[in-house]
N, C-alpha and C positions, 0 to 999 in steps of 0.2 A: 739190419735196417733200423730196428727199434733202438738198439744201443747207440748207433751213430747219431740217430735223431736226438736222443737224450744229451749226448755230448755237445751237439750243436746248440741246443737250447741253453745248457749250462754256460757255455762260452758267451752267448749273447747276454745273459743276465749279468755275468761278471763284467763284461765290457760296459754295460749300462751303469753299473754301480761305480765303476772307475770314472766314467764321464760325469756322473752326478756329483761325486765327491770332488772331482777336479773343478767343476763349475761352481760348487758351493764354497770353495776355499776363500775366506775373507769376506763372505757375504752372509746375510741373514735371509732365510726363506729363498735362497738361491739368486736373489736379484737386488737386495738392499745392502749397501756397504755397511759394515759394522764399524762405528766410530772407535778410534783408539781410546784407551782409558785416559781420564783427565790427568793432567800433569799438575802436581802440587806446586803452588807458587808461594813465595813469601814476600810479596811486594809490600812496600811501605803503606801503612794505613793511617788514616786520620779520623778522629771522632770530633764532631762539632755538635752544637745544640740548636741548630736552626729550626729543627722540628720538635724540640722539647728535650727534657732531661733523658739521658740514656741510663737505663738500669739493667740492660742486658749484658753489657760488657764492662760495667763499672759498679763497684761497691761504693756507695756513699755512706759516710759516717757523720753523725751529729745532725743538728737541725739545719738542713739545706733548703734553699729556695730558688726556683727557676724564674728568670726574668724574661717575659715575652718581648719586652722592648729592646733589651740588649743581647738577647739570645745567649745568655750566660747563666751559670749556676753560682749563687752566692754561698760561700762556705765561711761565714763570719765568725762563728762561735769557736771558743777555745776547744782544741783537739778535734774539730770537725775536719773533714777532708774526703779523700777518695782512694781507691785501690784498684789497680788494673793488672792484668796478666797478658804478656805478649811474647812473641817469638822474635827475638832480635837482640840488638846490642845497646840501644839507647831509646830514651823517652823524652820528648820535649813537650812543654805545656805553655799555653798562652794565658797569662794572668793579667789582672789589673788590681792594684791596691790603692785605696783612696782614704783620706782622713775622715773619720767619723765624728769625733768630738775634739776640736782644737783645744790644746792645753789640758787634755784629760789627765786628772791626778797630777797636774803641774809637770807633766812629762816634757822633757826637752824636745821641742818640735823638730830640731835638726837630726834627732836620732830616733824618731818614731817610725821605724821601718816595720814591715810585716816579716816575721820570722816563721819559717816552716821547718818541720822535721820530715826527712825522707828516709824511708827504710827500704832496702833492696833485699828481696828473698828472705824476709823475716829477720834481718840483721838490725843492729842498733840504729836508732834514729840519728841522722846527721843534719845539722842545721844549715839552712840557706836563707837568704833574705831577699826581699823585694822592696825597692824604693817606691814611694808613693808617686802616682802620676799616670802616665799613659800605659797602654797595653805593652806588655813585654813578653817575648817568647824566649824561653830559657830551658836548657837541659836540666832535668831533675835527676836523671841517671844516664851515664854515658860510659863508653869504653868497657861495656860488660862483655863477658864471654858469649860467643854465639850460642843461642839456645833460648829456652823458656825462662822468663823472669817475672816475678811479682814485685811491683813497686807500690808502696803506700806513702801518701803525702798527707800530713796533718798540720793544721794551723797551730802555731805555738803562742801567738799573741792574741789578746782578748778582743772581743767584738768592738768595744768602745774606742780602741786605739786606732785601728785601721780595718777597713773592709777588705774582702778578698773575693774576686770573681774569677771563675774558670771559663774560658772561651773555647779552648780546643786542646786536644791531646793528639800527639803525632808520634808514632813509633816507626822504626825502620823495618818493621816486619808486621806480621798479622797479629791483631788482638785476639785473645782467647777468652773463653768464659772465666770470670774471676773466681777466686776461692770461695768456698762456702763461708758465710759469716758466722761468727761465734753465736751459740744458741742463747747464752745468758745476756740479758740486757739490763744495764745499770743506768740510773739517771742521777746526776749530781747538781745540786743548787748551792751556790756559795758566793764568797766575796774574793778578796785578793789572795787568800790562802789557796783557794781552789783554782784561781786564775794563774797562779805561779808567779806572782809579783816578787821580784828580787831572788828568784830561785837560782839565777846564774851568778850570784855574788860569790866572791872568794870565800872558800871554806876555811878561814883561819880561826884562831882561838876565840876571837870576839864575834864570830859569826859573819864577818865581812861587812864592808860598807854598803849601805843600801842607796841606790841611785834611782831617780825617776826616768828610766829609759826602757824602751821596749827590748833593747839588747839584753837587759838583765831579766826579762820576763820569760818564763818557759812553762806553758801549760802542760807540756809533756813531761815535766819534771815535778809533778805534784803527787800528793798522797792518792788523789782520785785516779789519775792515769796509771800510776804504779799498781794500785789495787786491782784495777780492771785487767791490766796485763798479766798479773800473777794468776788471776782467775780465768784467764783466756776468755774474757767477756767484752761485750761492746760497752761503750761509755758515752752517753750524751751529757755534755757539760754546759751548764747555763750559769754564768757567773760574771760579776762586775766588781772590780776593785773599789773599795770604799762604800759598797752598797749595804743597805740595812734590811732587816726583816719588817720593821714598822716605821712609820713617820712621826709618831708621838705628837700629832697635832701640828707638826712643822711643815707638812706638805712634801711634795717631791715624790720621785719614783722609789719603789722598793722592789725587791726581787719578786714577791708575790704579785705585785701589780704588773710586772713585766712578763711573768711566766707564760702568759697566753700568746706571746709573739714568737715568731721564728727565731729572733735573736733579741737580746736586751737592747740592741741599737735600733730596734724597730722592725719594720717589714710587715708581711702578712701575718694574720693569726695562724698559729701553729695547729695542725691537725694531730691531736694526740693519738689517733688511731694509726698513724704512720710508725709509731714506735711505742709498743706496749711494754713499759718497764717491768722487770721482775722484782726490782727493789729500788727504792728511792733513798738517796743519802743527802741530808741537809746539813750544811756547815755555815750557819748564819747566827748573828748576834754579837759578834766581836765589835763591829762598828756601832751597834746600838749601845753597847756598854760605854764605849769611848765618848760618844756624843751625848747620850741621854741618861747614862747610868745614875746621875744624881737626882733625877726627877722623882718626886714622891710616888708616883704611880707606875714607875718603870717596871718593876718585877711583875706586877699584875698584867700590864699591857703586853709585855714580851711573851708571857706564857699564853695569854689569850690569843695573840696573833700567830704564835707557833701552831697552836691547835687548829686555828682556822686555815692555815696553809696546808697542814696535813689533811684536813677535810677536803680542801680543794683538789688535792692530788688524788685522794682516794675516790673522789667522784669520777675521776677519769681513768684510773687504773684498777679500781676495785681494792680488795683487802690485801694489797702488797705490803711487805715489810717496809717500814720507814725507820731509818737509822739517823739519829742526831749525833753529829760529831762536834766535839768542843775541846778546849783546853790547850790549843796549839800556840796562840799568839801571846808573846811575852811582852806586855806593854802596860804600864800604869796599873790600873786596878782590874784589868780583865780577868786575871787568874783568881781574883777574889770572888768572882761570880760563877765559878764552876758549879757550886752548889745550886745556883739558880737553874742552870741547864739540867742538872740531875733531877731537880724538882719538877721541871717542865716535862721531862721524859716520863717520870712516874705518873704525873697527873694526866697526860695525854694518853698514855698506855691504858690507864684505868678507864678512861672515857671511850677510847676507840679500839684499843687492843693492837697487838702486833707492832708496837713501837719500842725501839731499843736505843740505848745511849752508848756511845763509845768515847771515853775520855782518853785523849792522847797527852803525852808529856809536853811541856812547854819547850819552845825553841831556844837556841842559845841567845838569839837576839831578834825580836820582832818576827819577820817572816822566815819560814823554814828554807834551808838550802835543799838542793836535790838529794843530798845524802840523808838529811833528816826526813825529807818527804818519802824517800824509799822505805825507811824504817816504819813510818806511819802507814804507808800503803800495805806493808806486810801484816801489820796488826789488824787493819781494817779488813783485808782480804780473808784473814783467818776467821774473823768474827762473822763476816758476811757468808762465808762458806758454811759455817755452823748454822746460821739462821735459815739459809735457803734449803739446807738438808733436813731441817727439823720437820 
């Protein structure tokens, strides 16, 4: 009797377990359906700026400015731009480029287009151009292999030639978190040499014919950009062709007077906290020599205002290294003044400390070609690396 009773109880428990397991299959707590796992999709995605600048999915480079009125991001400065990562095969961007200063540097108005450099997955920058006028949506990268890609777009022409607005980025797949930005931050102030004027000229024995066109300008083919690339550093470039360090009583803008703005073409005042430079490189004075070198007080004024500009930057960045670059431009009496820049460096370093000079060899003719600029960039990168490591 007792044995039979135990068998019967065991049978009932087993049956109950079977029923419970059967009822619980595909449910949670026996009565709530368990949702299936989410299916990963790679639907096309678009980023616009209706609600402000996007810094979660986009790396911005250079001094950029968001416009509440146009719901766009201005990337006017030389080498400024953006970087995104996405899963797909193409990226389209909606731009608008407009004239900033008609007839700037006597540039041919029919050829004053905005030129951009586009790098895919860390490759060489390829040039594309945008005509001035209305908004245009264009592919900056297309027919890529299916998968993850990083696309970087940088402005090759300077701020005073044409503006550049970014309204929308559209990928045929999902945007991903962008790459980590380089840790080292460099900041460059300069004139046409830093802006890449005539960098695209033919590299023949005479240095090539120089033309006043944005087609010949390449801010991504300068000593500044090459040095930053070699160092794997960020580079904020603030430069204007023909611009000076001082006005020598003649009035007009100078790079030090414009440095407080987002771009030399104007805009809002720049917040220096947005980009804390680790080193500042200044290549100014060439146009000062050309225009005012014959003045009696020229040497004294240039050295005085160089020192004041260094003090201005130090007030914003602290005791960062400041490097004065000179010696590149081969024109008239500019090369005769290399001793002046060397004197200025010595005197400013004595007064403020942590100021260095880098003298580069003269170009074959006036502005450097990209090949010459690449060699200059290597020299500067080597010296900067030594200074930052000290």
